[in-house]
N, C-alpha and C positions, 0 to 999 in steps of 0.2 A: 300817370298811364297814358300812353300814346297810341298804341296798337296793341292788338289781341288776336291771336291765333287759335281757333277753335276746331277740334275734330268732330264732325256730325255724322252719326252712323245711318247706313241703310237700314230698313226696316221692312217686316214682312206683317202685312195687315189680313185680317179676317181669319186665317187659318182654319179654312173649312166652315164649319156652322158658326163661327163667332164674327158674322159681317157686320161690318162698321163698328166693333165692339173691342175684338182681340187684336192686339199689336205685339211684335217682339222685335227687339234691337238685335242687329247683327254687328258682329265685329269687324266683318267684311263683306261687302266694299263700304267706303266712305267718301265724305267730303270733306275738304277743308274749307273754312270760312274764315278770312282775315278783314278785320275791320280797324281802319287807322283814322284818325282824327285829322280834320282838313278845315279850311277857313269857313266855308260854307257850302249848304246844299249836299245831294246825295249822288255820288256816282258810282258805277258799277263798272266791273270788268270778269270777263269768265274765260277760264281755260279749262282743257280736259275733256271727258266724254261729250261728244255732241255741242261742244261750246259755240259753235257757229250757229246753232238753230235756238239758242237760249237768249232771250230780248235782254237788253242792258236799260232800258228805259225803264225807270222807276216804277211806273205804275203798270208796268207788264209784266214785271219779273216778280217771282213768288217772295223772294228775300227784300227786295225793293219795298213792296207793298207793307210788309211788315215793320221794316224800317221806319218809312214814313209814318206810320201811326203810332210808334212807339217815341218817336222824336217830337210828335205834335203832344202827344198824352203827358210827356214828362218834361214838356217845355225845354228840351235840349238846343241850347244856341250854337253848339258846334257843328259843322260839316262833317260829314264821314266819306269814306271811300271804301267800297264794299269790293273785297277780291275773293272770286269762287272758283276753287280748284274741283271740277266735278270727277269724282271717282264713281260716282253710280251714274250707269245711262239713264238720260230721261227716258221715260215711258218704258221703263222696264219691270214694273209691278214692286219694284225693291224700295218705294220711298223716295225716288230722287228730289221731288220737289219740296218732300217734308224735311230732307236733310238741311236744304237750304233754309227753309222758315225756320226751323227750330236752330240752327246753326247761327244765323243772324240774331234771333231773340235772346239766345244765350251769351253770345259776345257782346251786345249791346248792354246786358245786364251788368256783365264784367266789366265792360270799358268805363260805363258811366255810373257805376255802384248803385245800381237801382235798388238791389236788395228784394228783387220780386222772388215769389215761392215758384216751386216748379209747375203747380198747377196755371198760376198767373202765366208763366210761359208758356205754357201750352195753349192758351187763351189767345195769346198774340201769335203764335206760330200759326195757329189755324187758320187765322185770317189769310196768310198766304195761298193756302189750301184752294181757296176759293178762286183763285187765278187759274189753276190747274185743274181742278174737278168741277168748277161751277158752283160750289157752294163750300162753305167752312167744314172741314172734316178733322177730327183730333185723332182717329184710329193709328195713322202713321205718326203724326208728331207727339203723340202721348209716349210711346217707346223711345222715340229718339232724343225727348227730353229725360225720362225718368231710367231709362234703361230696362232690361229685363223683360219680362211679361206685363202688359198692361190690358186694363178693361175699361173702355171709355162708357161708364154706366147710364150718363145723362148729360144732356146738353143744356137744359135750362133748368136749374144751374148746371154748369160744368162738373161732373166728377169722374175722377180717374183713380182707379184702384191697381196697386203696384205689387208684383210677386217677383222678388228676385230668382232666378233659375239658372241652373247649370245643364246646358243642352247644347249637343252639338248638332249641326245640320248641314245638309248638302243642297245647295242651289243651282238649277241650271237657269242660263239665260238663254232662250232660243232667239235667233235673230229674226224675229216676226214683230211686225207693228201693231200694237193694240192701244187704242185711244180710249184713255180713261172714261171720257165721256160717253163713249158708245158702249163699252162696258159696263156702264151704269144703265144706261138707257134701254138695253136690252133686256134688264132684269123685269121681272113679273110685277106688277102693279099688286096684285092679290095673290096669297098663297092658300092653299088647303088647310085646314086646322091641323090634320095630322102629319103636314110636313113642319108646320111650327112646333108642333110638340116633338118632333124628332132633334131640330135643330136646339131648342131649347135644351131638353135631355143630353144632348151630345156635349152642348157646350158646357153645362154644369158638370159632366162627365170629366171634361178635359181640366177644369180647375180641380176637381178633387184628384186625378191622376198626378196632377203637379204636387200637390201636398204629400202624396204617397210615392213620389218618385216613380210613378209606375210609367214607363215608355210605351209600353206595349198597349197600355189602354188609352194613354194621350195621343198615340198615332193612329190607334185603331178610329177613333171617335174623330180627330182631325179629318180622316178620308171620309166621313159620312155626311158630307153636306148634301143635301137634296133639293136645295132652293136656288143658290148662287152659282156653283161649280158647272151644274150640267148645261147652264146657259152659257157660261164663259169658255167651257171645253171647246166649243164650236169654232172659237177664235183664234184658236192654238192647234194647227196641223200637228198631229202624231202626238197629243198628249193622250188622248185615249189609249194607243199602242204603247206607250212608255209605262203609263200606269200598270196595264195588264204584265209587261214585261218585268217590273220592279217589284211587284207586290208581295212576293216572299223574300226580297233583300232589304225591305224598310218596315219601320214600325208604322209609319204613315206618309203620305203623298197628298199634296193638293196645289191648286194656284196661288201664287203668292199675290196679295191684293187683287188688281184687276188684271195682272198677267202683262207680259207672256212668260215671267219667272215662274220656275216650279220648284217649290220647296219640299225636301224629304226630311224624315228623322231618320236615318239610316241604321243598319245595323251593320257596326265597325267591321265585321268579318267580310261585308260585301261594298264598302265603299267604291275600290277600284272598279267592280263589276258595274256599279250602277254610273258612276262616270262615263265608263266605255258605252252604255248603252245611251246616255245622254249625247254622247259625241258621235255615235252611230248615227242617231236619228236624226240631229240638230246640228252637230259640228259646232257647237256653242261653247261660250266661257262657262266654266263649273266653279262654283266657291265651296271648299269645305271648310265651314267656319265654325262659331259658335254664339251662343247667346252673348251681346256684350253689354258695355254700360251705355248710359245716354251720353249728350255731349261733355267734353271736356275741354280745360284750356291746354293746349299744347305749348304756347309761347307768350310772354307778354313783354312789353316794352316799354 
């Protein structure tokens, strides 16, 4: 095996009250990560969405950080060239950096037959997130590896729970710049006990709703975060207006990750109406997609 080409999905984290815990893999958008064996060293090239803004220095690139650590840990003597085709806009709130991190970990596991478990791949993938978010987080890389709906329930030790789900989502991507670091810094350092009870209760209810295929309950609870969303809503012009306009057309609506992407669980008969509202307010790309699988191999040479 000389080269592997991997599809790595976009993801939506938090899903309202599940801050830093819940994650959802999306069928669209996605990145393509190609890794080819070379004589020595690690080189990186990037094309696609905002490619010109993505560093190709190994220590500054999220995929490069993951690759460097895996090559060191497994004493891989071959060099590699990483080519990333960005289909997920960086800074979108749709797991752009996570897709690169997960894609490279998955690709190296295949290319060098490392036989790592999905949980081990999540551990390596999360190292690259420190470049983008300032600390290693698994809420986006977990669904990028596992697919479906994931819960990162512990970091020491790392624990990820996985629930396969069949769910359609409608995502808007406003042309608004939201810094992941800023989106984390504005969050409260302490919260009232009643807010903690609300979010724990709503999160538990969302899991219950998945097992009972109750879209109404899942979406209603997804929309009831009282800790993170109220802070981040101020970073996205028009969000409160849109949330009010579509409230009867969706089962649920919330900010995807740190934003600016907005994720909804739409009522099928209103999909076009919701799209029109998104475009009227933001004139932005809209993805009508579904929950998808984690990383998978597209091609091997």
